[in-house]
N, C-alpha and C positions, 0 to 999 in steps of 0.2 A: 611300292612301298608309301610313297608320299600320298597317294591316290586314295589311300587306306584312311588316312587321318581325319579328313573331314566326315568320311561315313562313320568313323568311330567315334569322333566327338558327337555327332548326332544320335547315335545309339546310346551314348554314355547319359546325353542328356535325357532322352525318353526313359531309359531305364533307372536312372535315380529318381525321375517325377514319380514313377510307379512305387518306387520302394520308400520313398518319403510318406506316402499315404498308407503303406501298408501296416506300419509298426511293427515293433519286433515279435516273432514267434506269431505271427497271423492275427495278433490282438487289434481291436476295431481303433480306427484312426482318433486321434482326440479330437474333441469339440472345436469349433473356431475360436481364435481368443476373443476376449471381450473389445468392445470399441472404447476408444479414449474419452474423457469426459467432454460432451458437447458436439461428439461425432454423430453423422444422421447414418441410419441402417441404408438407407434410400443411396447415399453417396457411394458407401462401400460397395453396394451391391452393383450399383451402375459400372464400376471401376473394375469390379471382377470378372464382367463379361469377357475380358480379353484372356483371361487367366484360362491355361489349360486345367482341367477338371482335378487331375490327381495332385494339383498344387492349391489350389483354389481355396480350399479350408484353413492353410495355415501361411497365406501370402501375408504380407503388410500391404496396407493401403494409406497413400498419403493423398493432399490435397495441396496443389501448388498455389503460391500467394504471388501478388503481383513484383515482388521482388526478387522473383526466381529462387526462393527458399521455400519450404513447404511444412505443414502441419501434419502430424502422423493423425490418422483416422484410427487405425488398428494396426497394432504391432504383430505382426507374425513370427513365425517360429522357423521359416525356411528362408532362402535367398531370394525368392520371388518378389516384386514389389508392384502394385498397378496404382494408376491415376487415370483419371478423367481430364482430356484435353479438349472436350467438345466447345467448339465456336472459338477458341484461341486464335490468335493472328496466323493466318496460312493453313489452317486446320477446316477439316468440315464440321458443320453443325453437330455431328456424332462423331467423337472421337476418343476411344479408350484404349491405355496402351499398358503392357507389363513386360518388365526385363530384370535384371538382376540388380540388386541392391548398391552394386559396386558402380553401377553405370549413371546414378543419379546426378553425378556433378557433370557428365557429359550432356545429360537430357536438362539441365539448367541452362548450359552454353545453347544448346539448340532452341530453346522457349526464349531466351534474351534475344539471338539472332533473329527469329520468327516475329518476334516483337515490333519490328520496323515495318511489319504489315507488308512488306515487298519483297518478293523472292529473290530478286536478283541482289538486292541489299541484304539477305539474310544470306545467301550462297557467298556473296564477297566477304563477308565477317567471318563466316567459319573458315573461308579459305584462307583468311589472313591469320587466324589462330591455327591452323595447319601449319602455315609456312613458319610463323614465330616459334613454334614449339609450345603453345600455350593450351591448345586444343587437349582435352581431357579425352584420355583413351578408354574405349569399353575394355571390359573384362574378354580375354580371348576365349573363344567358345561358348560365350552368353548368347543367349537367345533372347529375340524383340518380339513381341507378339502385338500386331495389329488389329484393331477392329473400327472400321469406321466406314460413313456413308451419310446420306442427307438425312436419316433420322433412324430409330431404334429397328424400324423394321423393314429398312431398306439399306442395309449394309453390303460392302463388298465382301469376296469371300475372306475368310481369317487370313492373315497375311503374317508371315512369319520369316526373320532372317537370322543367321547366327553370325556374331561379328568375330572376324578374323583380323585384329588391326595389323597393318603391316606385310601382309600375306599376299603375295603374289602369285601367278600361274607357276614359276619355278622352283618357290619354296612348298605350293601345295600339291603341283602336278594337276591344276586344275585349269581349264580354259577363264580367259578374262573377259569374255563375251556371252551370251546365251544362245549363239546360233546354233550350237550343237544340239540343243534340247534337254541337254543335264544340267546336273548341279554347276554354277561357274561362280566365279569372284566378281563382284562389282566394285569400283574404286580400288582397284589392287595396289598395293603398296601405300596406301596412305592410312590415318588411323581410322578411317571409315569404311575401309574393306571388310566386305561382309558376303557370307553364302547366299546366293540367290537359289531356291531350291522350287522347280516349276510345280505350279500347282499350291504351291504355298503363298 
């Protein structure tokens, strides 16, 4: 039974995505929301590259500021939020990401730690937050979509993970390493625990 939980979560995420765009009674989906004053359509379009197609038109798009707060470029109607991280410290020249609106506090912490510009310092800062209980937890079952590379035309395959904070091999019935070739839990037992899906 426990082994079915991650599979069910993944299936629910996909089916919800599809239903979100169909509308009721087979009606066509609503048009994308208008941009906020001063927002650039080019910035919005770039951030949305990471969004799954069924959720793209109604996703929120934000732009991070140097103080790790953000401006909203477009307020969407679903729970997905997308943003550009291209060229940020410890990020590739081209990097866009989408996740749940409930994960923005955690992403702000990620960006603050990465602003040190050194991987070791960044990881130490996040580990300290984990230890003292100040690390923001992601929403259980929420998806993180990553799309990055040296430039728009040379990106790595679309990478997707599913957050399962606190989960362990015992709680989900999944391995805590990828040696078996199937879905596995990375960073088990921490707020960073997430499902790694082969090929994603």
